[in-house]
C-alpha positions in Angstrom: 48.1 -52.7 -53.6 46.8 -50.9 -56.4 43.5 -48.6 -56.3 41.3 -47.2 -58.7 41.5 -43.5 -58.4 38.6 -41.3 -58.8 39.8 -38.1 -59.5 37.1 -35.4 -58.5 36.5 -32.3 -60.5 38.8 -31.6 -63.0 37.3 -35.1 -64.0 39.1 -37.8 -65.7 37.6 -41.1 -66.5 38.9 -43.5 -64.6 41.2 -46.6 -65.8 41.0 -49.8 -64.2 43.6 -52.7 -64.3 41.7 -55.7 -64.2 43.3 -59.0 -62.7 42.8 -62.2 -64.9 41.4 -64.7 -62.2 40.8 -68.3 -63.3 38.3 -70.9 -61.7 38.5 -74.7 -62.8 35.3 -76.7 -62.5 33.9 -79.9 -63.6 31.2 -80.1 -66.3 27.9 -81.3 -64.7 26.4 -84.6 -66.3 23.3 -83.3 -68.3 20.0 -83.7 -66.4 17.0 -82.2 -67.7 15.1 -82.9 -64.1 18.0 -80.9 -62.1 17.0 -77.2 -61.1 19.0 -74.7 -61.3 20.5 -74.2 -58.0 22.8 -71.3 -58.7 19.9 -68.3 -58.4 19.8 -65.7 -60.8 21.3 -62.5 -59.3 21.6 -58.6 -60.5 24.3 -56.4 -59.6 24.0 -52.6 -60.6 26.9 -50.5 -60.2 26.6 -46.6 -60.3 29.6 -44.7 -61.1 31.0 -41.5 -59.7 31.0 -37.9 -61.2 32.5 -37.2 -64.3 32.8 -41.2 -65.0 31.0 -43.8 -67.3 29.5 -47.4 -66.7 31.9 -49.1 -69.4 35.1 -47.7 -67.6 34.2 -49.6 -64.4 33.3 -52.8 -66.1 36.5 -54.7 -65.0 35.4 -54.3 -61.5 33.3 -57.7 -61.9 36.4 -59.5 -62.8 37.1 -59.6 -59.1 33.9 -61.6 -58.7 35.3 -65.0 -59.5 33.4 -67.2 -56.9 31.1 -69.9 -58.6 28.2 -68.1 -56.8 28.4 -65.5 -59.2 27.8 -67.7 -62.2 24.5 -66.6 -62.8 25.1 -62.8 -62.0 23.7 -60.3 -64.5 25.7 -56.9 -64.4 24.8 -53.5 -65.3 27.1 -50.5 -65.3 24.6 -47.6 -66.8 26.2 -44.1 -67.5 24.7 -41.2 -65.8 23.3 -38.5 -68.1 25.3 -35.4 -68.9 24.3 -32.3 -66.7 25.8 -29.2 -65.8 27.7 -29.2 -62.4 27.8 -26.4 -60.0 31.1 -27.4 -58.2 32.5 -27.6 -61.5 31.4 -24.1 -62.5 28.6 -25.1 -64.7 30.4 -27.7 -66.8 28.4 -30.4 -68.5 29.6 -33.8 -67.5 28.1 -37.2 -66.6 26.3 -36.4 -63.4 23.6 -38.6 -61.7 22.6 -35.3 -60.0 23.9 -31.7 -59.2 26.7 -31.5 -56.4 27.1 -27.6 -55.3 30.6 -28.0 -53.5 33.9 -29.8 -53.2 34.9 -31.4 -51.1 31.5 -32.9 -49.9 30.9 -32.6 -46.2 28.2 -33.9 -43.8 26.5 -30.3 -43.9 27.4 -29.7 -47.6 23.8 -28.8 -49.5 22.0 -31.2 -51.3 20.1 -31.5 -54.3 17.2 -33.4 -53.5 15.0 -33.0 -56.3 18.0 -34.2 -58.7 18.5 -37.1 -56.7 14.9 -38.1 -56.4 14.7 -38.1 -60.3 17.7 -40.0 -60.2 16.3 -42.6 -58.1 13.1 -43.2 -60.3 15.3 -43.8 -63.1 17.5 -46.5 -61.0 14.1 -48.1 -59.7 13.0 -48.5 -63.3 16.1 -50.5 -63.9 15.5 -52.6 -60.8 12.1 -53.2 -61.9 12.9 -54.4 -65.3 15.1 -57.1 -63.9 12.7 -58.2 -61.2 10.0 -58.5 -64.0 12.4 -60.5 -66.0 12.2 -63.1 -63.3 15.1 -62.2 -60.7 14.3 -62.4 -56.9 14.5 -59.0 -55.4 16.7 -60.3 -52.8 18.9 -61.2 -55.0 19.5 -57.8 -56.5 22.7 -55.8 -55.1 23.0 -51.7 -55.8 26.8 -50.8 -55.7 28.3 -47.3 -56.4 31.2 -45.4 -55.6 31.2 -41.3 -54.7 28.3 -40.0 -56.2 27.1 -43.2 -57.4 27.5 -44.4 -53.8 25.0 -41.5 -52.6 22.5 -42.5 -55.3 22.8 -46.2 -54.5 21.7 -45.3 -50.6 19.1 -43.2 -51.8 17.8 -45.9 -54.2 17.9 -48.4 -51.6 16.0 -46.7 -48.8 13.3 -45.5 -51.0 12.5 -48.8 -53.0 9.3 -50.4 -51.8 10.8 -53.8 -51.7 13.7 -55.7 -49.6 16.4 -56.2 -51.8 19.7 -58.2 -51.2 22.1 -55.2 -50.3 23.3 -51.9 -50.8 26.8 -51.1 -51.0 28.1 -47.5 -50.6 31.8 -46.6 -51.2 33.1 -43.1 -50.6 29.5 -41.9 -50.8 27.2 -39.4 -48.4 23.8 -39.4 -47.3 22.3 -37.0 -50.3 18.9 -35.9 -48.7 17.6 -34.7 -45.0 16.3 -36.5 -42.3 12.9 -35.5 -43.5 13.3 -38.2 -46.0 13.1 -40.9 -43.3 9.5 -40.8 -43.4 9.1 -42.1 -46.9 11.6 -45.1 -46.0 9.2 -48.3 -46.2 9.3 -51.2 -43.8 10.4 -53.7 -46.6 13.4 -51.2 -47.6 14.5 -51.2 -43.7 15.3 -55.0 -44.1 17.9 -54.1 -47.0 21.4 -54.9 -45.3 23.6 -51.7 -46.1 28.0 -52.0 -46.1 29.6 -48.6 -46.3 33.2 -48.5 -47.1 35.3 -45.3 -46.7 39.0 -44.0 -47.0 39.9 -42.2 -43.9 42.3 -39.9 -46.1 39.5 -38.9 -48.9 39.8 -35.5 -49.4 36.8 -35.4 -52.2 33.9 -36.6 -50.1 35.1 -36.0 -46.4 35.3 -39.2 -44.0 33.3 -37.0 -41.8 30.7 -37.2 -44.8 30.9 -40.9 -44.4 30.7 -41.3 -40.8 27.5 -39.6 -40.9 25.7 -42.3 -42.4 25.5 -45.3 -40.0 23.9 -42.5 -37.5 21.6 -41.5 -40.1 20.8 -45.2 -40.8 20.1 -46.2 -37.4 17.6 -43.3 -36.9 16.0 -44.8 -39.6 16.1 -48.5 -38.0 18.2 -49.8 -40.6 21.4 -51.8 -40.0 24.8 -50.5 -41.4 28.3 -52.3 -41.9 30.7 -49.6 -41.6 34.3 -50.2 -42.8 36.9 -47.5 -42.5 40.4 -47.7 -44.7 43.1 -45.4 -42.8 45.4 -44.8 -45.9 42.8 -45.0 -48.5 41.9 -41.5 -50.5 39.0 -41.1 -52.8 39.3 -44.3 -54.7 38.2 -48.2 -54.5 40.7 -50.4 -53.5 41.3 -54.2 -54.2 40.8 -54.9 -50.7 37.4 -53.3 -50.9 36.1 -55.2 -53.9 37.4 -58.6 -52.3 35.2 -58.1 -49.2 32.4 -56.8 -51.5 32.3 -60.3 -53.2 32.4 -62.2 -49.6 29.7 -59.6 -48.5 27.3 -60.2 -51.3 28.1 -63.9 -51.7 26.9 -64.7 -47.8 23.6 -62.9 -48.9 23.1 -65.1 -51.8 21.3 -68.6 -51.6 23.1 -71.2 -49.8 26.6 -72.1 -51.3 26.5 -75.9 -50.2 26.1 -76.8 -53.5 29.8 -77.8 -53.7 29.3 -80.9 -52.0 25.7 -81.7 -52.7 24.5 -80.3 -55.9 26.8 -80.9 -58.8 27.2 -84.3 -60.2 30.6 -84.8 -61.8 32.0 -87.3 -64.2 34.2 -89.9 -62.5 37.4 -88.5 -63.9 36.4 -84.8 -63.3 36.2 -83.0 -60.2 35.8 -79.1 -59.4 39.2 -77.8 -58.7 39.0 -74.7 -56.4 41.1 -71.2 -57.1 42.9 -70.3 -53.4 40.5 -67.2 -53.9 37.4 -69.4 -53.4 38.7 -70.5 -50.2 
């Protein structure tokens, strides 16, 4: 299995090998009265320290199910900032990181996190203003981007579709719990972490669910025994399934598309 390796601090931009996946489907008969049963969704992906948004765009090639036909993706890049754990070197960074590896007790740049959260919230607000239902908005992120994903979901005033944290950590102290709204507590959280991670230690990931439980938030935690500080194909395939189950019903396959008599949708094995 290939993985997307995130090299922490001599920070190399990650490269991706995309897998070509094909889906065959029938062309629906034009019908001006038929509503759009495939609700619009928005997936925002936040990269890790030293990386860039465009370098992560191949991730969306894993999302081949028809439910993602109307999905809008966004891969923003972090601004360049000096980073303490890298001796003040300037690099793409959402907020400051003081030490590597990141552990449960590592110091936190709460002010920097809150500033980054404001920028993420502005992206979400813009998408919702354009017509996307908040419950069809999903935030996902790796490493530093995973920590920012968690903070952005918890501090957003509305219930979102979900937040997915990969190899991340809780970027603020428990005093922040009182700022989490009742609506934000309804947003489901998926947390994935490699047990062999030596950059963001597994203990930092393990501290996530108890923190969320203390705040009254549900979290699905998945541990990957042989995975280091990287994202695996297995994690991305599960993420596709996890988001898909939180989008509007997919029963349209049998009922909502009118095919030509000589045309029908042929499912890929990956859709089953």
